[in-house]
N, C-alpha and C positions, 0 to 999 in steps of 0.2 A: 504493500499499499504506500502511496505517496506521503500520506501523513506520518506514518511510522518511519519512513527514509527521512523526512524532514526533521523528526525528533532526533533521530540517530545523528544526523549531521549536526544539529544543534548541540547535542550532548558532546560530540567530538570537539566542537569549537570551544565549549566550555572547558573541557578537560585541557585542551591545548594552552588556553589562556591562563587557566590556574596554575598549570606547570610553569609556563614562561614567567609569570609575575611572582611566583613563590620563589624563583631562583634569584631574584634580584634582592641582594642583601646589603648593598651599599647606598640606598636611597631611603632616608627615614620616612618621607612621605609615603612612598610605595609600602614600606614595611607596615606603617600605621594603617593604611587603606586595606591591606590584605588581612591584617588582624581583624579589622572591623568586618571585612567581607566574610572571614570565617565565622564570626558570630552571626551575621546577617543570613548566611547560607543555612545554618541550622534552623533559624526562625522561619526561613522561607519554606524548608521541607517539612516543618511542624505545622505551619499555618495554611499553607496552599494545598489544596486537595488535587488539582489538576496538574499532572506532570508538565504539561506544556507551560502552564503559567509560571510554575517554579522554574522551569529553565529559562524562560524569557526574562524572569527577574534577575536571575543569576547573571545572565549575558549583559543586561543592562548595567548591573553593578560592576562587572568586570569592564565594560566600556568606559566607565568612570575612571577606573584605574589606568586603563589604556590611554585616556586623555591626559593623564599626568606624566606618563611615561614616553609616549611617542608624540613627536610634533604633529600639529595638524597640518595635513598635506594641502588644505585649501587656504590656510592662512597665508597672506602675503608677507614676504620677508622684507619688503620694501617699506621705509618710513616716509609718510607723506608730509 
């Protein structure tokens, strides 16, 4: 089923992002965000019944971490 494949792809993306950001140990902001993400992840798994909702929420939280780690490719580097 397409929906199951989509959930699988989402789960794989979440796992890759969790692994990538958990390996960053020289950035206090990322360390603090990943610690908060760990607590949030537990709450999401407890509070949300739909696995898709849980995964989408985790992905959104990880995108926030990503925004602190990786530069925004759409941001202009030129000063006006």
